N, C-alpha and C positions, 0 to 999 in steps of 0.2 A: 711125506717128503716135501721139501721146499719147492715152490714153483717160482720160476724166474722169468721175468718179462723179456720179450724178444730183444729190446734195445739193450738191456743189461747183459743178456746172454751173449749178444754180438760183441759187446765191449769186452767181456771176459775172454772171448776167443780171439779178439783182435781182428774182427771182420766187420763189414757193414751189416746193417739191419737187412738189406736186400739179399746179401749172401746167405744169411741165416734163414730167411724166408724161402730162398731157393732150395736149401737143404731140406726144409720142411716139406715143400712141394714135391721134391723128388723122393720123399720117404726116408731120407737118411736120419732125420729127427722127427719126433712126433710132437705136436702141440695140442694144447687144450685151451679152453676159454675159462678165465677165472671169474669170480663173482662180480667183478667190475666190468666184465665183457671184453677184457684185454686178452690177447694171445699170450700164453706162457708155455714154457717147457719144463719138464720135470728135472729137478736139480741133479738127481742121481744119473739120469740118462745123459744130461749134458756133461757131467764129469766123465762118464764112460766114453762118450763121443770125443771129448777133448783128449783123453789119454790115447785113444786109438789113432788120433791124428798128430800127436806130438812126435817130434823127431829128435833123435839124439845126434848132435852134430859131432862127427868124428874129428879127432885131433889130426894134425898133419901126419903123425906117426901111426895112427890107428885109433882105437877107442880108448877111453879113459874112464876111471871110476867116478870122475866128477860128472854128475848128472845135470847140474844147473849151469848150462852154457847158453850164453846170449850173444849172438852175432850182431854187431852194430857198427856204427860209424864213429870214429874218434872225432869229437867236436872241440876239445880243448886239452892242452897239455901245459901244466905249470910246473916248472922244474927249478930246483936249487942244485948245488953241486952234488948232493947225496941222494935226495928223494924227489919224486915227481908225483903229481896228482894228474891222473888221466881220466877224462870224462868221455863216455860213449853214449850214444843215443841208440838204444836197442828197441826198435818199434816205439811204443809209447813210453818206454821206461828209460830213465837216465841212470846210468851205472857209473859210479865213481870208484876208482882204485888208487891206492897208494903203493907205488912200486919204486924200485931204485932207478935213479937217473941212468945208470949204466944199462939196465934192462930196456928203458925207453929208447936209448940209442941203438942197442943191439936189435931190437924189434922194428926200428924205423917208425916209431909211433909219432904221428903228427896229425893235425886236423885234416880230415878227408880220407884217411886210411881206414880200411875195413879191418876189424879185429874181433876176437871172441873173448868175452869175459867169462871166466870159469870160477864157480864158487862152490866150496865144500865147507859147510859150516857145522859145528857141533852144537851150536845154540841158535835156534831160529825162533823168533817170537811170532805169534799169530794173534791178530786182533779181530774181533767180531762185535762191533758196537751194537748191533741190533739184537744180539742174543740175550734172552732173559736168564736170570739166575735161578 
């Protein structure tokens, strides 16, 4: 199984190194020491831990089949008469959406508004540069 260093694991979970170390100290996660003497967590355990703590954000009407939902802050809206580009900052991620200008007006989207980006894709690419062939 892959072993992931504390700093990388914390970055993947969107928390500080100290938070991850507290989870290890409390027994919520286990850590080992790698050959270089660095603390690491098992990749499969980290994946399980992450899934258990993930939350599904309900839509205003209830739940949705869309599982990729990111709550964030609208940072910029660029509009023409027909279409708009809306940018959200969702934690460390910048999400950009192209929607109708009418929808922007109806939703009251402007910088500083909290909104949820929902994505349902039939084609998602995954890169893993360090993987060997």
